Structure formats: structure tokens, C-alpha cells
C-alpha positions in Angstrom: -9.8 7.6 -15.8 -13.1 7.0 -17.5 -13.8 4.2 -15.0 -13.1 6.6 -12.1 -15.6 9.2 -13.3 -18.2 6.5 -14.0 -17.8 5.2 -10.5 -18.0 8.6 -8.9 -21.1 9.6 -11.0 -23.4 7.4 -8.8 -24.6 8.8 -5.5 -24.6 5.4 -3.8 -21.0 4.7 -4.7 -20.0 8.1 -3.4 -21.8 7.3 -0.2 -19.9 4.0 0.1 -16.6 6.0 -0.3 -17.8 8.4 2.4 -18.4 5.5 4.7 -14.9 4.1 4.1 -13.5 7.5 4.6 -15.2 7.7 8.0 -14.0 4.2 8.9 -11.6 2.4 6.6 -11.4 -1.4 6.5 -15.1 -2.4 6.7 -16.7 -5.8 5.8 -19.5 -6.1 3.3 -22.0 -6.6 6.2 -20.8 -3.4 7.9 -21.2 -1.4 4.8 -24.7 -2.8 4.1 -25.8 -1.8 7.6 -24.4 1.7 7.3 -25.9 2.4 3.9 -29.3 0.5 4.3 -29.0 -1.5 1.1 -29.1 -5.2 0.2 -25.9 -7.2 0.1 -26.4 -7.8 -3.6 -26.7 -4.1 -4.5 -23.7 -3.1 -2.3 -21.6 -5.9 -3.8 -22.4 -4.6 -7.3 -21.5 -1.1 -6.4 -18.3 -2.2 -4.7 -17.4 -4.1 -7.9 -17.6 -0.9 -9.9 -15.4 0.9 -7.3 -12.8 -1.9 -7.3 -12.7 -1.9 -11.1 -12.0 1.8 -11.0 -9.3 1.1 -8.3 -11.1 3.4 -5.8 -11.6 0.5 -3.4 -9.1 -2.2 -2.6 -9.7 -5.4 -0.5 -7.7 -7.5 1.9 -8.7 -10.9 3.2 -8.4 -11.4 7.0 -9.4 -14.9 7.9 -13.0 -15.4 6.6 -13.6 -11.6 6.4 -13.0 -9.4 3.3 -12.1 -5.9 4.4 -12.7 -2.9 2.0 -10.4 0.1 1.9 -10.6 3.5 0.2 -7.8 3.8 -2.3 -7.1 7.5 -2.9 -4.6 7.1 -5.7 -7.0 7.7 -8.7 -8.3 10.8 -6.8 -4.7 12.0 -6.6 -4.3 11.5 -10.3 -7.3 13.7 -10.9 -5.9 16.3 -8.6 -2.5 16.3 -10.4 -4.2 16.6 -13.8 -6.7 19.3 -13.0 -7.0 20.6 -9.5 -3.3 21.5 -9.1 -3.6 23.7 -12.2 -5.9 25.9 -10.1 -3.5 26.0 -7.1 -5.7 24.2 -4.7 -3.2 22.0 -2.8 -5.4 22.0 0.3 -7.5 19.3 -1.5 -4.5 17.0 -1.8 -5.7 13.4 -1.9 -2.5 12.3 -0.2 -3.4 14.3 2.9 -6.6 12.2 3.0 -4.4 9.1 3.0 -2.6 10.3 6.2 -5.9 11.0 7.9 -7.3 7.6 7.0 -4.2 5.9 8.2 -4.3 7.8 11.5 -7.9 6.8 12.0 -6.9 3.2 11.5 -4.7 3.3 14.6 -7.7 2.4 16.7 -8.2 -0.8 14.8 -5.4 -3.0 16.0 -6.9 -6.0 14.3 -7.0 -4.4 10.8 -4.2 -3.3 8.4 -2.8 0.1 9.1 -2.1 1.2 5.5 -3.1 -0.4 2.2 -1.8 0.9 -1.1 -2.6 -0.5 -4.5 -0.8 0.2 -7.7 -0.9 -1.3 -11.2 2.3 -2.0 -13.1 2.8 -3.0 -16.7 5.1 -5.9 -16.0 5.0 -9.6 -14.9 4.6 -11.0 -11.3 8.1 -12.5 -11.6 9.6 -9.1 -12.4 7.7 -7.3 -9.7 8.8 -10.0 -7.2 12.5 -9.6 -8.2 12.2 -5.8 -8.0 11.1 -6.2 -4.4 13.8 -8.7 -3.4 16.8 -8.1 -5.6 19.5 -6.1 -3.7 20.7 -4.2 -6.8 17.2 -3.4 -8.1 16.0 -2.1 -4.7 19.1 0.0 -4.4 18.2 1.6 -7.8 14.7 2.8 -6.9 14.6 2.7 -3.1 18.0 4.0 -1.9 18.4 0.8 0.2 19.2 -2.7 -0.7 16.9 -5.5 0.5 19.2 -8.3 1.4 18.1 -11.9 2.2 17.8 -15.4 0.8 14.0 -14.8 1.1 13.3 -18.2 2.6 10.6 -18.4 5.2 12.1 -17.8 8.6 15.2 -16.1 7.2 16.5 -12.7 8.3 16.4 -9.8 6.0 18.1 -6.4 6.0 17.3 -3.0 4.5 20.9 -1.8 3.9 22.1 1.7 3.0 23.7 2.1 -0.4 26.4 4.5 0.7 28.9 1.7 1.3 28.6 1.8 5.1 26.8 -1.5 5.2 24.5 -0.1 7.8 21.0 -1.6 7.9 18.2 0.8 8.9 15.6 -2.0 9.0 15.9 -5.6 9.9 13.3 -8.4 10.2 12.2 -11.9 9.4 10.6 -13.4 6.3 7.2 -14.6 7.5 5.8 -15.9 4.2 7.6 -16.2 0.8 5.7 -17.5 -2.2 7.3 -16.4 -5.3 5.9 -14.6 -7.3 2.6 -13.9 -5.6 3.1 -13.1 -1.9 5.9 -11.9 0.5 5.4 -11.0 4.2 8.1 -9.6 6.3 8.5 -8.0 9.8 10.2 -4.6 10.2 12.2 -3.4 13.1 15.1 -1.1 14.0 18.3 -3.1 14.5 18.3 -2.3 18.2 14.7 -3.7 18.5 15.2 -6.9 16.6 14.6 -9.1 19.6 11.5 -7.2 20.7 8.8 -8.7 18.6 6.1 -6.6 20.3 7.4 -3.5 18.4 7.8 -5.0 15.0 5.6 -3.8 12.2 4.5 -6.1 9.3 4.6 -5.6 5.6 2.7 -7.8 3.1 3.2 -7.6 -0.7 0.4 -9.3 -2.7 1.3 -9.6 -6.4 -1.5 -10.6 -8.7 -2.0 -10.7 -12.5 -4.6 -8.2 -13.7 -5.4 -8.8 -17.3 -2.1 -8.0 -19.0 -0.6 -6.0 -16.1 0.2 -6.7 -12.4 -1.8 -5.5 -9.4 0.5 -4.9 -6.4 -1.1 -4.5 -3.0 1.1 -3.4 -0.1 -0.3 -3.7 3.4 1.7 -2.1 6.3 0.3 -2.9 9.7 1.2 -2.7 13.4 2.8 0.7 13.2 3.4 2.3 16.6 2.6 6.0 16.5 1.4 8.9 14.4 5.0 9.7 13.3 5.2 6.3 11.6 1.7 6.7 10.1 2.7 10.1 8.6 5.9 8.6 7.1 4.2 5.5 5.7 1.4 7.6 4.0 4.0 9.6 2.1 6.8 7.0 1.9 5.1 4.0 0.3 3.5 5.9 -2.6 6.8 7.5 -3.4 8.7 4.2 -3.3 6.1 2.3 -5.4 5.8 5.1 -8.0 9.6 4.8 -8.3 9.3 1.0 -8.7 6.6 1.4 -11.3 8.8 3.8 -13.3 11.8 1.5 -13.1 9.8 -1.6 -14.4 7.9 0.3 -17.1 10.6 2.6 -18.4 13.9 1.2 -17.2 14.7 4.3 -15.2 13.7 5.1 -11.6 12.4 8.5 -10.6 14.8 10.7 -8.5 14.0 10.5 -4.8 15.5 10.4 -1.4 16.1 7.0 0.3 13.1 6.1 2.5 12.7 3.9 5.5 10.2 4.1 8.4 11.5 6.4 11.1 12.7 4.5 14.1 13.2 1.4 12.0 
């Protein structure tokens, strides 16, 4: 929390966050142009914001895109603002707005979420791919052999065997990277309507940094569900790995998938 307040104390860093709020997913060059500052200075400020987990980055080819990560702001809200009954300032509503703004950028990730988990990359990978573990915290079992090109299913845990989501494994590099496509079973053959989810798992000192990128969503209904769904699922995953017990929550899958 100290790093967050330190990052927010500087006017330039607040301006950078404002620019990312206006248009998420910008390159260093775009940010420099919009804030009228040298690349070296902007890079230093972005480094402080990344250290505070207020900004996350995703590589797309040769470009490095920067995204506003509202999770630390939400933690501030939960600790102080909610005590004064001001839910209209909810940081999670900002996530929804930012995700909706990203719909116009078809070449950029739709939704990026970063969380830090006191675990190992191997355990995080297993928690994302093991059928029993995903059933425990997600309400669905992720079922596949997780080999590149294989099919995967997001299966209900009520014994029906019904899969609400199906797709293919695009990349599988245990324990650092998993990329899958998502589709409703009836749309499995229609690749033009598939969304795409990327899990990047990286060691961060003695913990793990997990970045989830969900892109190619079709409409505002999916945006709204993703902005609320992924934070809930990943909070539950974090609780399971750090305490051994998942948080109570309803099963979640993208509507229409």
C-alpha cells in the first residue's frame, strides 16, 4: 500500500494514469506524445507505477502496451472509502468503463487483470488446469490434456457433464504461459466468434505475478461480465492457493459461451 500512495503522490504519475484511463493500452511513444515529456522520464515514472501494480504491460509483437490496473485503487476503496458509504466511487466500475472503451481497439487486448499470489508458478499453473482444483474455486472443471492444439472444456460441476465453454489450446508452456480460445459449444466451429484468454505466470521476488488477458469479446454484455467475473475468479484462486480454502462464490463463465 505504501508503494501505491508513493506513486499517486506525484502529479506526473497521476497524469499518466489519467491518460491510460482515457485510452487504455498505449505504447511508451504514445504516452510521451500525450504528456509532453522525454522517453527516459516517462519510463522512470511508469516503472514506479508498475512497481505499485497500478500499471501492467503486455507485449504485442515489438510493442509494449501499458494498461491501467485498478486493483490497488479498489483495495484503497475497500479499506477506507466504503466505510464512508461512497460506493459510487467503486474502482471496479472504472474497470467496466475502461473495458468498454477498449472495444474500439480490435488489435489490443480487451481486458487485462494482474494479481500477485504467494505461491509458485507450478502451483498456479496446476490451479488453472487441474479439473478438481478449478472445480473448487471456479464452479467449473477445466478439462483437457493441455497440449498445443488440443480441445479443452469448461464443465459444470453439478454432475451433468455439460460444458458451458469449449475451445482449443493455442499455446501451452508450463508453468509460464497458457493461451486458449473460448466459445459456446454451438459456436465451436465458428472461429470468428471465439474469444481468447492468455495466462502469463511469472515469478516476482518470492511470489507469483499472474496476468490474465481476455480479448476479442463480442459485445458490451461480455465486457460487463468479464470486468466482474475475472476479478472474482482470481480472488478465489488466490485464496485457495494462499489459505487452502476458496472464497464462496457463484460459478462464472462468459455469457453466451
